[in-house]
N, C-alpha and C positions, 0 to 999 in steps of 0.2 A: 731512363727513370732520372738521368742525374738531374734534368730540368724541374721535375715534378718528386721532389724529394716528399712532398705532403702527400701522396698518393700513395704511400708503403704501410699508412694506418688504415686504409678503407677495408671494412672486413671481410671475413673469408667468406664462400659461398654458405649459402643456406643460412647464413645471420640473420636474426629478426630484430626488429626494434624490440624493447621489453613492452609487454603488453601490460603492463601498469602504465605507462605510458597515454595509452588509449583509454584505462579506467578510470584516470587520475585526471586528467585534463579534461577541464570545461569544453562540451559540446553541444552548444546551443542547438536543438532541435533533432540530435539524435538520442534515441533510445537504448542504453547498453544490452538490452533485451536483444535488438538484431545483430550484436555484433557475432560472428563464430569464426574459428578458424578451421579450415580445410584443407586437408593434403590430400594432395591431388598428383597422377603419373602425367608429366610434361615430358615435352622432347628431348631433354635433357636429363629426364629423373625426377624424382619427386620433388616438389617444393609446398609449402604454405602458403596458402593465399589465407588474406581476412578479406571475409565478407558480410556483410551487410545484407540480410534475408529474412523476409518478412512470413516467409514456411514454417518455422517453428511457432509464431505465436498465431497464425490461423490455427494449426492444425491444435495447440491448448486449446484455441474458441471452440472446438469443433467443427470446421468449417473449412469443408476442401475447395481447394484452388482452380477455379475455371480457367483461369489463364497467367501466363507466365511474362515478366517484363524482365530482360536483360540490360540491364544499364552500365553502359562503359565509361569509366573518366577518361579525361583527356592529360593533358601534360600543363603546369605542373599540379595538379586538383590531387582529389581522392575520391573514396567512394562519399564521403559527407557531401560530396556534390550533390546527391541523388536524396539527401533526407525528410524534405518538402514530399518525392517521390511516396517513399516508402509513407511517410505519416499518413497521406491521403490516400493511399491503397487501404489502409487500413481502418481508417474513418470509413470507407464505404463498402469498407467487405460486409455480406450479409451471405448466408445458406444460397448456393445456384450464384453468386455473384462475388467474387471476389480474386483480384489480382495478384498473386504472389511477384515481389519484386526483389529479382537477386540481383545486389551492385559489389560488386567483386572489386578489391584494388589492384591493381595490375602488378607483375611482380617487379621489385625495384623500386615501388611505389605504395606509397599510405602506410599499412603497419601490416603488408607483407614483408617474405624473405625478400632480404636485399643477394645481391650477386657481387662473385667474386668481379674485381675489378683491379688489372693489371697495369692498368694504363691510363692515360686522362680519354675522357670522348673524343671519339670525332668519326666520321663517317666511315673509318673505317679500321677504328680500334677493338678491340675483342674483347669478347666479357659482360659486353651490351647486349640488350634484349633488341631483335630487328623485330620487324611489322611482319614474317612469316613466323617466326616463332612465338609473336603476341596471338598471332591465330589461332596456333597453336595449343597454347596456354588455355585459351577459352574451351576447346574440344577438350582436355585433361580436366577444367573443371566442371563445366557442362554434365561429361559422364558421371565424375564421383559424387555431383547432386542431385542425378538420378530424375530430372527433371520428365512431369510428364509431357510428353507432345503429343498427347490425344485432346489437349487442350491448347487453345491458341498458346505463340510464343512469339512475343514481339520483340526487338532489340532496339535501343534505345542508346542513342551515344553524343558525344559534345567532344570536341575540338581532336583529339588524334583516336579519342572513343569513338569520335562520331568514323572516321575510317575504318578504324579495327569493326567495330559492330557492324557495320554497314558490309567491308568483307567476309566476314562471318555469315552474315544472312545470306549473301548471293554463294557462299559456299554450302550451302546449307539450305536451300531454296527450298528442299523436299519438305522441311519440318519449319520453318518461321514463316509466321502465318503474313505479317509486316512488320516496317521499316520506320521507327520516327528519330531524327537526329537534327539536334542543333548546330549551331556554326562549324561547318568542319570545310574539308576538300578531298576532293578524292582524286584531282589533277593536276599540275602545273608544268604548265610549257618548259621543257630542259631550256630552252633557250632566254627566257624571262627570267629578271630576277626577282628575288621573293620579296616581298612588303617588308618595307624599311625598318617597320617594328623588329622582325626578325633580324632583318639581314646582321645588324650588329652581333647578336646572343651567335648567330652561327658560325662567325670568325673562327678559323683555328685559332687566332693568339688570344682570343676572349671568350671562347665557349667552354673552356673549365672553371675561370673564374668568375663568371658572370651565372654560371649555372649550380657550380656544385662545390666551389670554396667557397662564396657567397651564395646569398641568397636573393641575389637582386634582380634575377630574373625569375623569381617566385611574387617578390613582392610588387613590381614592376605588375605582372598578371594580375593580381590582387586589386592593384590601384587601379581598373581597367573596370573594375564593379561600379555601376550607377543605379544603386535600386532608385524605384520609382517612387519621387516625395522626398528623395533625400537628395543635400547636397554636398555631404560627408564622405559619401562610399561604402563600403561597409561595416556595420559596426564592431568594435573592435575588437568583443570576443570571439566574433563570427571568425574574423579574419585569423585569429590567434589561433583558432580549432584547425582552419586549412594549414597554417606552418606547423601543426602540432609532432605530424611526422617528420620534419624537416628542418627540426631547431640545429642538426648540426648537420657540416658536411660528410658526416659520415653515413647520414641519410637521404643525402640528393644525388647519388651518383645517377638514379633513374632518372633524374632532371635530366640531367645536363646528355644520358643517354638518349631518351627522345629526339632532344633538339638534334643531337649530332645522326639521328635516323631520318632526316626531314630529306625525300629521294628528289631532290630538286635538281641534282645533275643526273644527266643520259647516264653515267658510268655509277652510281649508287648502288651496294648490292640491295636495297630495297626497291628500287626502282622499277623492277621486271615485276612484282608482286604489288605495287600500286598501278600500273599501268593495268595487270587483271582483275585487279577489283572495279578500276571504271571503265575498261570494255565489259566487265559481269553486269554490270548497275542497267547498262544499256537494254539488255535483256530481262530486267528484273520487270516482272508485274502487278506484283502484289502489293497493299495498300502503302502507303508513303506518307507519312507527313515531315515537314521541313520547318521547324522554328529556327525565325532567325533574328539575329541583333546588328543592323545595319551601321552601327556605329563601330563596329568591330577592327583596328588597325589592323587585324592579321587575314583573317578570313573577310574577304574583303567581296561587295556584290559580285565580283565576276566570279568568285567561287559558288556563289547561289546560281548564277547564272550557268555554269559549266553543270550543276545538278542536275537543275532544270532540261536543262537538252536530252541528257542522258536518262533522267526520269521524268519524261512531259506529264503523267498523269499524278503527280505527286500533289498533294493538296499543300498550301504554301501561307504562313501567316509571318509577317515582316513587322516587330514589335521596334516604331519608331523611337529614338532614343535608347534604346538599348545598344549594349555593347556585346565582347564575347563572352562574360559573365553570366550569359542572358536568363541563365535559371535565379539568378542574384537580383536580376533587375528586373524580373516581370515574373508572376504568381503561374508558370505553366502548368500547375496538375488541374486545374479547372478545363483547360483548353484538352489536353493530353487525354483524361478520362473519356472527355468530352464525345474527343475522335474516335476512342478505342469502342466508347458504347456504339457509335454510330456503326462503325466498320463490323463488329461482330454482335450487335445488339438490333440492328437495323430499325431504329428509335429514330432516324431522319432519310425521310427519302432521298436518294441521288440527283443532283443537278437538273439529266436528263429526266425528271422522273417527274418534275412539279409542272401542278398544272396552275392554270389563270383563269379568271372570267373570260368570255369572247369578247374582242375587240370591240368601240365603237363604233367602227365600220369597215368597209372592205380595205386591206392591206395591201399596198402596192409596194414596188419598189420605190424607193428613194428619189430615183433619175424619174419618174414615171411623169410626173408634172413638167419636167425640166422639159422632156423628152415629147408631150404631147403638145405642151405652147410653141415649139421651135417649129410644128405643122401647120397651127392656124396663121391668122393676119395678124397675132401681137408677138411673132417672130421678131419684130423689128420695135415692140413695145421697151421698154426697159425693166431689166429682171433685179436688179440691183443698181443704187446710187450711193456715192462714199462723198458723203459733206467733208471729211475729213481731207478731202481733195477735191475742194472747191467744184462739187456736185459731180464731179467726173462719172460717166454712167455706163452698162455695158448693157446689149440687149440678149433677150431671150436663145437666138438665133447665135450671137455672137459669145455667149457666156457655154451654152451645148459645145461648139467649136473648140474654145478652149479645155473645156473640161477634156473634151476627149482627146486633144491635142497634149495636153499635160499629160494624160494617163499614160501613152503612147510612149513620152517622153520617159517617166518615170519608170516605167517597165523597161527601157533599154537601158535605163542608169543603174537599173537592178531591184527595185523594188517591187513585192512579192507578195500575194494574199497573205496577210497575218502579219506581215512585218506592222511593228508599231511606227507613228512619226508623230515625233511630239512638235508642235506649231507652235513657233514664236513668232505669232505674225500678227499684227493688231487687226480688230475686227473691219472689216470694208471688203473692197471687192479682188484684192488679192488672196485673200484667205479665204471668201466666197468659193472662188474657183479653183484653189488648191483642195479645199476639203470634201469636193466633189469629185475633183481627180482619181483621191484616195479612195471614197468611198468605191468608183466606179473599180477600182483597180484588185479591191477586197481588203486592202490596208487597213488597219488599225487609226484613227486619230486621236491623238493623245491630248487633251487641253485642258490647261489650268492656267487660272488668273496670274497675270503679271502681280497684280496687289497680294498674291500671297507673299509676296517680298524674294531675294534672293535667299534667304534660308526654305523659304517651305517652295519654293520652284528647286532647288536643289532635291529637297527629299523627295518630291513628285516625281522628278526626273529619274534620281534613282529607282524607287520602288517601280515605275512602269517600264522602265530600262529601254526607251527603246531603240530600235536598229538606225535609225534616220531623224534628223532635226532638220525642219525644214523653218527661216527666220530670215529676219530684217537683220540687219549689221547689230544693232544692242544688243538683239537676244542671242544670234552667235557670239560676240564677244563675249556672254556672259559663261555662256557654253563650254565654250573653249578655254574660259580663264578658269570656270570652278570645275573643270574635269568632267560635265556631263555626258552618258554615254550616247554613242550615235555617230554613224554618219552627217557629214552637213550638206547642205543646200541652202542657195543663198536667194532671196527674191528677185534683188536685183541683180541684176548682171554687176561682176566685179571685175577690175583689174587684176593682174596675175599678182602681184605684191599683196593688195587685199585679202584675194583669193588664199593665199599662203598664210597670211597671219592668221587669219580666220577657221584655216582649215577645209576650205570647202571644196566639193569636186564637183559641181555644177551649179546652175543658178535656174529658176523659174524661167525668168526671163528668154534666156538662151534657148531652153527647151521647147517654150512657146512658141518659137521663131522658126526653130530646126522644125518642127513635128507639125506645123499649121496643116490645116487640112484632112490629116491622118487622124484613120478612126481603130477604133482598138476590135477591133474583131474576132482578132486571135485569142483575146484574153475572157475565159466565160465570166459569167457574173456573176457576184458570192451568193451565196446560199443565203437562206434567211437568219439560219441557226448561226451561223460566224458572226464573230463581234466586229462591230462599227467604230465603237468608239470606249474612249475611257474618260472621263470626265470629272476633273476632281472637284469634291466640294470646296467649300469656301473655306475650310478651318474653323468656323466660329463655333465647335464644338469639340476642339481636338486637334490635332494635326490634319491636316485636310486627306481626304481619302478617295480614291480612284474608285467610280463606279463605272461598271460596263455593260454596255447598251449593245445588244446586237444589232443584226439587219430590221428583225420581226420586231422587235421591242419600238425601237425608232420609228420604221413604220406606223405600227398601231396608236404610237404618238402621234404621227401624222393625220392618222385617219379620226383620231379624236379634239385634235385640234382644228381641223377644217368642218366636223360636223359641230361643234359645241359653241364656234362663233363664226359658224353661216359662211365661211371663206370661200368666195367664188372667184375665178378668174380676172382679174383686172384690179382685185384687191392689190393695196399698195401700203403695206407696213412699216412704222418708223420705230426703230429697235434700239431703243435707250439700254438695252441689255444683251451679252454678247451671245447666248445661245438662241435669244430668237434671229438672228438678223442671221443665222447658220439657218434655222431653220425654212427661210422665207422662201428658196426654190424647192423645196420640199413640197410644200404647202400652195404654193402656185402664187405666191404674192410677192409683189417687188418688194424688195429689200433696202430700207434707208437706211443706211447708218450717220446718226445724226455727229456733231462736230462736237465731241466731249472728252472726256481724259475715262478711259476704260476701268482704271484702277481708281476712279472718284466719281462714282453714279453723279453725287451730290451736285454736281457743277453743269450738271445740263439745265441751260436755260429755256425760259418760255421762246427767247428770240432762237436758240438753237431748232428747236422744235419746230416752229414756225417757216423756217427756213428751207428744214427737211420735208415738210407738207407741201410746199410750194414746187421744190425741186423733185419731189417724187407722185407728185399728185394724193398725198397719202388719205387712204380711210379710216387706219388705223395706226394706235400709238401705243406701244407698250414702254412704263418705266419702271422703276422701281420706287417704293416710299418717298427714301432720301431724291431720287430725282423729282419726282412730282412737289415734293417739299420746295425744293428749289424754284421750278416753275410755277408756282404758284408766289412765290416771293419775287420774281422776275417778271412776272407779267404787266407790271408796269412802264413798262420797256417797249412792251407792240406798237408796231406801225399799224396803222389801217390795214396796210394791206397784210402782213402777217396777221393781224385779229383777223381777218377776213377769212383766210387760208387755213384757220383750226375751226371753224365751226361746218370745214367740209369734213373734218374730223366723225367716223360713225360710230366709232368703238377703242374706250381704255383701257388699257389694261394696267395692273403694277399686282405684285408679288416679293411674296421676299420676306414680309413682314407688317403686322397688323398696318392699316393705315385709318388715323383718326377720322371720325365722320364729317367734322370739318373741315378736314383737308379735303374729302371728296366734294365737298357742297363747291370750293373755295376751283376746284377741278372742273366742276361740271359748268361753273361761270366760263371756263375758259375754254372750253372744250361743249359749248351748248346746244350740239346737235347728237351729241355722241352718248351712247348707251355707257354705264363705267363697272365695271367688272372688278373685283381683287379675288383671282382663281387661289386655292389652297394648293400648296404644291412643294415641293425641293427635288437637289440633286438627282434624288432616287428614284423621284417620280413627279414630272414637269407639273403637271396637271391631274388632280384627285377630286374636289370639290368646287362650285364658283358661287359667287353673291354679284349681283348687282346694288348699286348704291342705295337703291329705294329699297331693297330688300334688308341694308346693314341700318337704316335707319327705324325699319321694323320690326327687327329681332332688338335692336338696342331698346326699344320703348319697352322687352318685357322684361327690365330689369336685372337680368340674368350674368353669371359670374363669365366675365375673359371677353376673347373678341369671336363674331362669329363669321364662320367662313364660308357659313350656307350650307348646301345638299349634295350627296357626289355626283359627281357628271357620270353618264352615260357608262356602262363598263365596268364602273370603279364600286368595289365593295369593302364595306368596314364594317370593324367587330372593336369591341372596348374590352380592356385585361385590367379588370378594377383596381383599384389599389387598396394595398392593407396600411395598418395605421403608421406603418414606418414609411410607406411611401414607395412600397414594392408590389409591381403588378401580377396580376393572379397568373398562373400556367393555363387557367382557362379561360375561352375567348367567348364573349358574350354576342350576341345580334344586337345592333342600335334600337332594335324596339323592347328587347327585354333588359335593358340597362337605362331607361329614362332617367336621367339626372344623378347618373352614377357618376363619380368620379375616377376616371382611369386610364390609361395608356390608351392610345388608338389606333389600331394594324387597319390594315388595308390589301387589300388584294385587286390586281389588276393586267390588264396584259404589256403597258410600256410601261412595266416598273422595271427597275432596273433587272440586268441578270446576274447580277453579283457585286460582290466590292474585290478588287483588285490585287489577288494575293495577300488578302487580310482574313483568312477564312475562320480564325475564330469571330472575327467580328461580324462576318457574314452567316453564321451560325447561330449568334446572338438574336441576330435583327432577323433573324427568319422564323416562320412556325409552319410546319403543316397539321391540317385539320384533317377529322374523319372522312369528309368529303376527297382529299387529296391536294386541297388548294394549296398553295404556296402564300403564305401572307406576311408582310415586311412589317416590321415594330417604326414606327416613323418617329420615336421618342417624343412625340408630342403629348401633353395629356391635358383633358377637357371630358367635355360631355356632349351625350346627344339629346336633345329637347325633343318635345314633344311632338312637334313638326316635324322632326327628322334631319333638323338643322344640328350642324355640327361648332361646337364651340371649343375655342383653344383658350387653357390659359396659363401656358407654358412649355418649358420641357423638364421633361421627366428628373434631371440631374439638377432643377433647382427647384421643387416640390419641398416645399418648408413642413418640416412635420412637426409640430407643434402641439402640446398635451391635450387639444381638443383633437386633434387628427391631420391629416397631410390635406394640404391646401396648394393652387396651385399659384404663382404669383398673382396671374391675373384677375382675382377674385379682389384685389384693393387695390393694383391697379387702374383697373377698371373705373371706381368710383373718383381716384385720384387725379388720376387724367383731364376727369371734369372738373376742377378746379378752375379759379382763375386764376391766372400767372403761371403756370405750370404747361410746359411746352411737353414731356412726356416725364413718364417714372417708373422704377423698377422697385421691388420687393423683394427680401434676399431672408433667409432664415439664421441665424449667428445662436450657435452654440450648440449641444449635443443631440442629435437623431431621437425624437422622440418628445422633446422639451426645448424646442429652437423659438428665442425670441421672433420677433419679427422687425425688420427696419426695411423702411420705406429713405430710399433716395433719388433727388428730385431734380433735374433739369429743370430752371425757369426760363419762362417766356423773356424775351428780349426785353429790358427795360424794368423787369419785376424784380424785386428785393424782397426774399424770401429767408436769406441766413441771418444771424446773429453774428453781426460784424464780421469779423476774417475769418469764423471760425465756420469746421463746416456743415456746424450744428443748425437746423433750422429755427426760426425766431418763435418764442413762444406762443405769438400768434396763430403762426401757420400750421404748428407742430399741432396746436388744437383742434384744426380747422380739417387735417387729417387723421385727426383720431376720431373725431364727430362721425364722418363719411364713411371710415374704415368701417368693416364690416365684422375685422380681426380685430385685437387688443394689436397697440402699437407701442413698441418700445422706445423706436428713436424715431425720429423725421431727418436726416442728413441731405444737404444740396451739395450739387456740385456743378459748374460751368458748365459742363457735357457730357452723357452719359457716353461711356467707351461704347464705341459701337464695331459687328464686323467688318473686311475687309471690301467682299462682293457688293452686298447690298448698300452699305454704310446706314445699317436699320435693324439689325436685331442685336438688342444689347446684351452685352458680356455680363451675364449677372453673375457669374464665378468669380472675377475680378472682382467685382462690387462687394462681394460676401465679404472675399478675403479683407478687401479695405474696410469697410464697414466692421468686422471684427475687429481691427486694429484700432480703429476709431473709440471706436466702445471700450476698448483695454488702458485708452489714455495715451496710447502714442502717438508722436508728434509724427502727421504724415502728410506728404501732398495728395495732388491729384490721382484718383484712381486708375 
């Protein structure tokens, strides 16, 4: 005690902070009516708990609780953490549907009893609550509250409260019906160091002063908050509310006690209880929801991986950009109560009960065409040609042999069915071999565009959390430097020194050599319901999302492509878009990878396409709209031989964004024998509708708003969710024939659509709908209408709908006529101002050499502004000009209207701004 004289003034047992501190301190979002003091018998006698409880208010309203949520906070917070959950539960409460929320302050925390401390906090000090005692505290409190367990009982926890609530749920699995946890951990290997963010605070020399003598630990934790839309952290009044029970060291003993009770060492007194909880979770079979902030410096993704291994059936949503105080960073009440409704109200069919329309054709295994073609005379014909390697080719026979050999080698290396494997390999022959070897094994390929950049790729890697990484040297170097998860395998053979530097344990090149001629007979083929791939979206509508595809759904896509575009053996595809290159062997077409930058589709030239056509005797070409524009721009560089080669192309496809009819006409002149199609789709469903160039012109002649994407292809069904005056889609779906001309969100159902978003439970839940027929529909996020001829017209994205005083409008209403003006390369229309009364701003990218702006100002010239206002069907408040409209990375074509709306608002506010 001599070293800590300040410890002598810690209050005696059963002291409690003055209750007037609670009642007189501003606590935003907390209703004082929820507060109550409850005295309960615990393992060491009676203690008084401060509890937030909605039970009394429900009783006052005459509403009986139909379920109870026990919400347990962690360290160094208190029950204030759960104020949004209490408020939301009462807002939703009605007879026959009401959740009672009980959120206690743990002993020595918040406004509950303070304990007697005779020495500073440490792993072995007496007077501090240990994990076992805290579990007992919940027993005593719940007994005193007399909770009706005939209705559902759900635990909810965060941080230490996650461990305690999950442990209590495991011990009382006979009465607990479900569990929800935010960032927490139920195991930490005793031999591993704790996260750096905790290491300093746990040091015996630092722990008392960091946690009790000062509020450093408390302030550091609160500073982790990253509320969405705020760059300043928690609002000052909210941070003050969190600090209110801990303004003096007399109230902070529990903070130090919690830190001291972290059982990182095998000899720690709470280690046995932690191991009991973690092992008990492995047998936990009740519904479970994990909500996670991946930027948490304490509870990192490795703890999430451990939880998922113990509770593999748990639903999970990772909130990109969110940190430790997840419930302050994001609104979790919607996902929480929606999940509870699904679990206990059967309002949403489980994934295994989802239905889709029948596929467009016979669904065969993804290796079917590859195998079949090796038994024909085409065995010696090219299966893949890589123009990035001077036209290096591999035959169908060689491709199958390489796939089998690599599958054997990877299996020997330890890759197993269901393992996730991140592919950091450029499109080409190597990637084709690796992908089909993984599919044969039943491993799951994780594919993200290099164009997402280091930050986006890091998010994708941590989200998918692959067990393996296969990559070329640049990708492996990034994986090593940035700590991406997964054991590493290089594409090419490396020296011992290079292998050590990159942390690799094998190479594709050596595995192929070692297992040449081997067959994978001993490993069964994957089941149709097994996951086959995780494909990440472009990130043009927010952080890139992982999209799960099963073997059955990819097989249905292959059948659809073969039927829609009449792909026959001997066809050859120039793939200016990576996903289509990878589907080549599955559809039985030779894949030709052109010489271009994968991250910059707009770099594809007409000469590169022609050279690829010559090398692969191509009959089909797929390019993004940006690629097509550059092909048109560089067509004058074609030689006579190259021009002739392009005459053999029979089919040209372009998707990802609208293609202007003038561009299509120019493309037709370059590929005179081709039928030109612009299919409609997205990462969640690569082909949903289709239209030819001639049909585009026919549709455009009708003068309808937006971009016509044609009619649904076979096996695809569409419906319309009409928009209200604020641009919100209806919960009711209308068949296309019953919603002609109605502006709404388009929803789609098909056998080849995604199996779901990966580890994004709430995103998947919001994006899907079930109808009375049992069909599962996907919300596309695109708004438009269906015309009397059954054609689909896209007017923009749901989040870009302009809500004017005249009603909601898609950007395409204005963009379509403006794009037709002389001097306009393309345009974007955005709404500026409050919802329901937005003003319309048009932003134009001029054609090369066109002068549309007013001097150096972003404002358009008066003459051009007048032309825009004359042709627009809506009143236009401002016309702005930029050198180049910002677009997405993958296609270089999707205009980022959200960025433009923010920029336009600043311009119109008179701020000095640069390019958007």
